[in-house]
C-alpha positions in Angstrom: -10.4 -16.3 -26.9 -12.8 -18.1 -24.6 -10.0 -20.2 -23.1 -7.9 -17.1 -22.6 -10.7 -15.3 -20.8 -11.4 -18.3 -18.6 -7.8 -18.6 -17.6 -7.6 -14.9 -16.7 -10.9 -15.1 -14.6 -9.7 -18.2 -12.7 -6.3 -16.4 -12.0 -8.2 -13.4 -10.7 -10.3 -15.5 -8.4 -7.1 -17.2 -7.0 -5.5 -13.8 -6.5 -8.5 -12.5 -4.6 -8.5 -15.6 -2.4 -4.8 -15.2 -1.6 -5.3 -11.5 -1.0 -8.1 -12.1 1.5 -5.8 -14.4 3.5 -2.9 -11.9 3.4 -5.1 -9.0 4.5 -6.4 -11.0 7.4 -2.9 -12.0 8.5 -1.6 -8.5 8.3 -4.5 -7.0 10.3 -4.0 -9.8 12.9 -0.4 -8.7 13.3 -1.4 -5.2 14.2 -0.9 -4.3 17.9 -4.1 -4.3 19.7 -7.6 -5.0 18.4 -11.0 -3.3 18.3 -11.7 -4.0 22.0 -8.5 -2.1 22.9 -9.4 0.8 20.7 -12.9 1.1 22.2 -11.7 1.1 25.8 -9.0 3.3 27.3 -6.1 2.2 29.5 -8.2 2.8 32.7 -10.8 0.2 31.7 -10.6 -3.0 33.6 -9.1 -6.1 31.9 -12.3 -8.0 32.7 -14.4 -5.6 30.7 -12.0 -5.7 27.8 -12.0 -9.5 27.9 -15.8 -9.6 28.0 -16.1 -7.3 25.0 -13.4 -9.3 23.1 -15.5 -12.4 23.7 -18.6 -10.7 22.5 -16.8 -9.7 19.3 -15.4 -13.2 18.8 -11.9 -11.9 19.0 -10.9 -14.5 21.5 -11.3 -17.3 18.9 -8.3 -18.7 17.0 -7.4 -16.6 14.0 -8.0 -19.5 11.6 -11.6 -20.0 13.0 -12.3 -16.3 12.6 -11.2 -16.3 9.0 -13.2 -19.3 8.1 -16.3 -17.9 9.7 -15.8 -14.6 7.8 -15.2 -16.4 4.5 -18.3 -18.6 5.0 -20.5 -15.6 5.7 -19.0 -13.7 2.7 -19.9 -16.6 0.4 -23.6 -16.2 1.5 -23.5 -12.4 0.8 -22.9 -11.3 4.4 -19.9 -9.0 4.8 -20.3 -9.0 8.6 -20.8 -6.2 11.1 -18.4 -3.4 12.0 -16.6 -4.1 15.3 -16.5 -0.5 16.3 -19.7 1.0 14.9 -22.0 -2.0 15.1 -23.5 -1.3 11.7 -23.4 -3.7 8.7 -20.2 -3.5 6.8 -22.1 -3.5 3.5 -23.6 -0.1 4.5 -20.1 1.3 5.3 -18.8 0.1 1.9 -21.7 1.4 -0.1 -21.4 4.8 1.6 -17.7 5.1 1.0 -17.1 3.8 -2.5 -19.6 6.1 -4.1 -17.4 9.2 -4.1 -14.3 7.2 -5.1 -16.1 5.5 -8.0 -17.5 8.9 -9.1 -14.1 10.5 -9.2 -12.6 7.6 -11.0 -15.4 7.4 -13.5 -15.4 11.0 -14.4 -11.7 11.0 -14.7 -11.7 8.0 -17.0 -14.5 9.4 -19.2 -12.6 12.6 -19.8 -9.1 11.1 -19.9 -9.5 8.3 -22.5 -10.9 10.3 -25.5 -8.5 13.3 -24.8 -5.5 11.0 -24.5 -6.4 8.9 -27.5 -6.8 11.9 -29.8 -3.7 13.7 -28.6 -1.7 10.5 -28.7 -2.8 9.6 -32.2 -2.2 13.2 -33.5 1.2 13.6 -31.9 2.3 10.1 -33.0 1.4 10.9 -36.6 3.2 14.2 -36.4 6.2 13.1 -34.3 8.9 15.8 -34.0 6.5 18.6 -34.9 5.7 21.7 -32.9 2.5 20.2 -31.5 4.3 17.0 -30.6 7.1 18.8 -28.7 4.6 21.0 -26.9 2.3 18.1 -25.8 5.4 16.1 -24.7 6.8 18.9 -22.6 3.4 19.6 -20.9 2.8 15.9 -20.2 6.3 15.4 -18.8 5.8 18.5 -16.6 2.4 17.4 -15.3 3.5 13.9 -14.8 6.4 14.9 -12.7 4.5 17.0 -10.2 3.4 15.1 -7.1 -0.3 14.9 -6.6 -0.3 16.6 -3.2 1.7 19.6 -4.6 -0.6 20.0 -7.5 -3.6 19.7 -5.2 -2.4 22.4 -2.8 -1.4 24.7 -5.7 -4.9 24.4 -7.3 -6.6 25.0 -3.9 -4.4 28.0 -3.2 -5.1 29.6 -6.6 -8.7 28.7 -7.6 -10.3 28.2 -4.1 -8.5 30.5 -1.7 -7.2 33.4 -3.9 -9.8 33.6 -6.7 -12.7 31.9 -4.8 -14.0 30.3 -8.0 -14.3 26.7 -6.6 -14.8 25.0 -3.3 -11.6 23.8 -1.6 -13.0 20.7 0.2 -16.0 18.3 0.3 -16.5 19.0 4.0 -20.3 19.0 4.7 -21.1 17.7 1.2 -22.3 14.3 0.1 -22.3 12.5 -3.2 -25.9 13.6 -3.8 -24.9 17.3 -3.6 -23.0 17.0 -6.8 -26.2 17.5 -8.8 -26.5 21.0 -7.3 -22.8 21.7 -6.7 -20.8 20.2 -9.6 -17.9 22.5 -8.8 -16.9 20.1 -6.0 -15.6 17.7 -8.7 -13.5 20.2 -10.6 -10.3 20.4 -8.5 -10.1 16.7 -7.5 -10.7 15.6 -11.1 -8.2 18.1 -12.4 -5.5 16.6 -10.2 -6.4 13.1 -11.2 -6.5 14.0 -14.9 -3.0 15.6 -14.8 -1.1 12.3 -14.2 -3.6 10.0 -15.9 -3.8 11.9 -19.2 0.0 12.4 -19.2 0.6 8.7 -18.9 -2.0 7.7 -21.4 -0.9 10.2 -24.1 2.7 8.8 -23.9 1.4 5.3 -24.3 -0.9 6.1 -27.2 1.8 8.1 -28.9 4.3 5.3 -28.6 1.8 2.8 -29.9 1.0 5.0 -32.9 4.7 5.4 -33.7 5.2 1.7 -33.5 2.2 0.9 -35.7 3.2 3.5 -38.3 6.7 2.1 -38.6 5.6 -1.5 -38.7 5.9 -3.6 -41.8 2.2 -4.0 -42.5 1.7 -0.2 -42.4 4.6 0.3 -44.8 3.1 -2.4 -47.1 -0.3 -0.7 -46.9 1.2 2.6 -48.1 2.9 0.9 -51.0 -0.4 -0.6 -52.0 -2.0 2.8 -52.0 -4.3 2.4 -49.0 -5.8 5.9 -48.1 -4.2 7.5 -45.1 -7.5 7.8 -43.2 -8.3 4.1 -43.7 -4.7 3.2 -42.8 -5.0 5.1 -39.5 -8.5 3.9 -38.5 -8.3 0.3 -39.7 -4.6 -0.6 -39.1 -2.8 1.9 -36.9 -5.5 2.8 -34.3 -6.3 -0.8 -33.1 -2.6 -1.6 -32.6 -1.8 1.8 -31.1 -4.6 1.4 -28.5 -3.1 -1.7 -27.0 -0.4 0.0 -24.8 -2.9 2.7 -23.9 -5.5 0.1 -22.8 -2.9 -1.6 -20.6 -1.8 1.7 -19.1 -5.5 2.6 -18.5 -5.9 -0.6 -16.4 -2.8 0.3 -14.3 -4.1 3.9 -13.9 -7.5 2.5 -12.9 -5.8 0.6 -10.1 -4.7 3.8 -8.5 -8.0 5.6 -9.2 -10.2 2.9 -7.7 -7.8 2.6 -4.8 -9.2 5.9 -3.6 -6.3 8.1 -4.7 -5.4 8.7 -1.1 -3.7 12.0 -1.5 -6.6 13.6 -3.4 -9.1 12.3 -0.9 -7.0 13.6 2.0 -6.4 17.1 0.6 -10.0 17.7 -0.5 -11.6 15.8 2.4 -13.4 13.4 0.1 -15.4 10.8 2.0 -14.2 8.0 -0.2 -13.0 4.4 0.1 -9.4 5.2 1.0 -10.5 7.5 3.8 -12.8 4.8 5.2 -10.1 2.1 4.9 -7.6 4.2 6.9 -10.2 4.8 9.6 -11.0 1.1 9.7 -7.3 0.2 10.0 -6.8 2.7 12.8 -9.8 1.3 14.8 -8.7 -2.3 14.0 -12.1 -2.9 12.4 -11.1 -6.1 10.6 -14.4 -6.9 8.8 -14.5 -3.4 7.3 -10.8 -3.6 6.3 -11.3 -6.9 4.6 -14.5 -5.9 2.8 -13.0 -2.6 1.4 -9.7 -4.2 0.4 -11.4 -7.1 -1.4 -13.8 -4.7 -3.2 -11.0 -2.4 -4.4 -8.9 -5.4 -5.3 -11.8 -7.0 -7.2 -12.3 -3.7 -9.1 -8.6 -3.5 -10.0 -8.5 -7.1 -11.1 -11.6 -6.6 -13.2 -10.0 -3.6 -15.0 -6.8 -5.7 -15.6 -8.7 -8.6 -16.9 -10.9 -6.4 -19.1 -7.7 -4.6 -20.4 -6.1 -7.9 -21.1 -9.1 -9.2 -23.1 -9.5 -5.9 -25.0 -5.7 -5.9 -25.9 -6.0 -9.6 -27.0 -9.0 -8.7 -29.2 -7.3 -5.7 -30.7 -4.1 -7.4 -31.3 -4.2 -11.2 -30.8 -0.4 -11.4 -31.1 -0.2 -9.6 -27.8 0.0 -11.7 -24.6 -0.3 -9.5 -21.6 1.8 -10.9 -18.7 1.1 -9.5 -15.3 
């Protein structure tokens, strides 16, 4: 187990290193830079060249990347090229809303999906199973932006029960205005719960039809013990793996949800940084989101390996 964990951690570090190089190369290929964005076409070339020199943009790309990597290793994410403020402050301000949405969604989705997946798997073909399957297929097939606009039209504009956007609100306002979370979390839950239920149901069916479950029934093992001790750990494996893949999208900011509800999250900040060619901010946000996604995948891999050591998760 320890060797398996070390191998996955080392692989994650290598992936982050390659990703940082790739992001830097892609941002370097974008037309223009931060100096061009800050000045308009009427500005003299000498002023733009002076600003580019002050920002260090006239240095070779390899030197700029090495300087950034060296500062990052010392805990300095750099300074925003367009705003002049520390990148760490921009990241801290933007990831709060995204992490909150992802966290609330996961806390609600996992127990609901686990219970419904286990129950429908045990009663496959029954009325409850058919109903849950139909609902999850319907919710999973609706694009996020369509569901977002539909919920806003009904519950915010027509009924007036819930706020339609986060405009003018901050993460701290959620203590006094929890209704801000309802519609964005409902949209995220629709697809997340649908995918998790299907995975937990499939895992439950596979475990119930396995040879060890059939042998346990022949030996007279009580049904409750069979489900909790033998079926549930194996049924949870595909659900845990799916949760990691779902977490990738959630921690990525869920761009559509943030755009529709004007959530000041990481995806919104990343798009703004790309638009303004703010390379240090782009790199910091990308690496942070990638690190969170890799952490989820490594954690899901280790949990799956612990629940069912026969399973080797290949990613």
